N, C-alpha and C positions, 0 to 999 in steps of 0.2 A: 414642498416647499425651500431648495434649496440657500445650505447656511452657506452665510460670506465665506471664503479659504484665507485661510488664514496664514499667518509669515511662512510657517513653520511648513502645513503643504505644499508653499509655492513653490518652496531653496526645494520639498522631498522631488516636489518635479522637475525644477530642473537637474540636479542630481543622477537623477531619472535621466534624463531627455541622456547628460553626460556619460551613462555606461550601459543604456542598455540598446544604444545606437550606435550603427559602425561612425566617429566622427566625417560629417555632410555637409556645408553649409547650413541647411534644417535645421539639423536638430541640433547644434549651437546654438542657429535664432531661437527656437522655442528656449533650449534652454537659459540665454538673454534673457527673453521674455517676460519668462520663470520667473526670475532673480530679481530682474527691474521693481517684479508684481511684487515681490516679499521685500523690497528697498522698502517701495511705494506704503507698503502696510504697519512698514518695524522700523522708520529707518537709520532710528538709535541700535538696535542688535549690530554685533560686532559680523554674528554670521554670518549674515546679505554680504558686508563685503570682501570676508576669507570666502565667500562661495565665485567674489568677482573676480580673484586674487587663480581660483580653482580653475574657471572658463578662462584668465588671461595666459594659463597654464596650458593650458590645451591649445587655445590658440598659436601659443607664440606671437603673441605679442608682444612689441619694443619696447624696451625697456620707459618711454617717460609715461606712456598707458596705464601697462605689469602695475607699475610703482606707483601707478596713480591711486588707486585700488588696493592696493598690500598698504600705504600710508593712509588712507582710509579704515582700514583696519583695525590700525595700529594707535590713530589716535582714539575709537571704539576702542576699545580692549590694552591698551598701553601694556596690561600686566602680562602679557598670552607670548610665553615665550616661538609658539608655532609658526604666528604671524612674521616676528624677527629673521624667520627660516625662509619665510615663503621672498621674503624678500633678497635674502641674501640667495637662491635661487632664483631667482628674477635678472639680478645684478651677477651671478657665475654664469649665466646662461646665455648671455649678452658681454662678457669677456670683464664685465668689471671686479673683477678683482680685488683689488683693494673694502672696496664695500659687500662685497660680499664677505669676504674672509670682515667687517666693521659689524657683517651683521648676525653673523653669527657666533663672531664675542658679544654681542648683546644679550641671544638666546641663553648663555650660555651661558653668563653671568646670573640671571632669573631664575638659571635649572639646571645648575651644573651636571648632573646625570643625564644629562638629552642626550642622549648617543645620536639620534638623526644627527646638531647640529655638530658636533665632534664628526663623524662621516664625514660627511659636507666639507669643516676645515680638513679631515684628510686631502678628502679630490679638491680643493683649492689649491693647496702645498703643490702637491704635485704636480698639477695642470700647471703652477707657475716654476718650476722645476725644485721649489725650496725643500727638495730629501729632509732632509736632516728631519724640520718641522712636525715634518707629516707622520716618520718614525717615529720620533716623539707623542702624538697625536695619538694616535695608534696601537702606541704603551696606555695608553691611559682608557684608550672606550678596552683595549684588552682584563687591563684590571676591575671599569667601574662597570662590566660585562660581567666579569670573575663574582664580583661584588653584589650585584645586584639580583641573577640569581636567584630564586628562589624566596625573594621577598616578598613580597604585595608590587601584583603589579600595577605599574605607574598612569597614566595616559594613555590612549591608545595609538599612541602614531610610538611609544616605550615597548608596546606589549611585544609588537614583532623580533626588535631589538633584542630583548630578552630570548627570544629561541635560537639568537644570530649563532650561525655552526660556526665551532671553529674551525671548520675550512675553511669558510668564506676570510677570517679573518688570515689567515695562516694565506689565500691566494692574493691578498689583495699585500702584508711581506714580499708576495713572491716578484708581481708586482713593482715594488720598492727597489726589491733590487737587479731585480731585471734594467730599472730606467736606469740605477745607479754603476750599473756593469759596464768593463770598458767597451768604445767602439758603439754601445747602445744608443747612447743617445740620452739626456736630461728631457725626453720630454712624453708622456702618455701617447 
């Protein structure tokens, strides 16, 4: 007898379709089918909506659809800063800089050491040419990386940032300096 599919298994199958195959319509379609099955089996689990956000990112969905999935995930898990960052990425991808900044700020209000949100803010500031604020945020990232290094690792999305190479931060500094140099322009 075959056991019924559990929502966690359906999500894992969906993620496997995304990561194990080249991005093509069949893989994306299968990933959506399994995500929808997980949604049907457990409609209140925030991970389901987060999975749809992930699929939307792979497809480059337009803001209304992608934002709808992100908003649904936030309603299910209102205290999860990572979902706010999803919304910031969706908005930034489509040039909605004010919205992107607002969502990343909301993530930081919930978790001030959320380095991913801070790095996103640097990219937003650089994209709109606000180099002074980009530098301020970069200084904050440096300070927090130094303070967090060696501390108990936080959530998975922070662990990789704790390993952030100082050379990567130096590269951001160089890019900011290049952008601010006369004759180079002020856009990335």
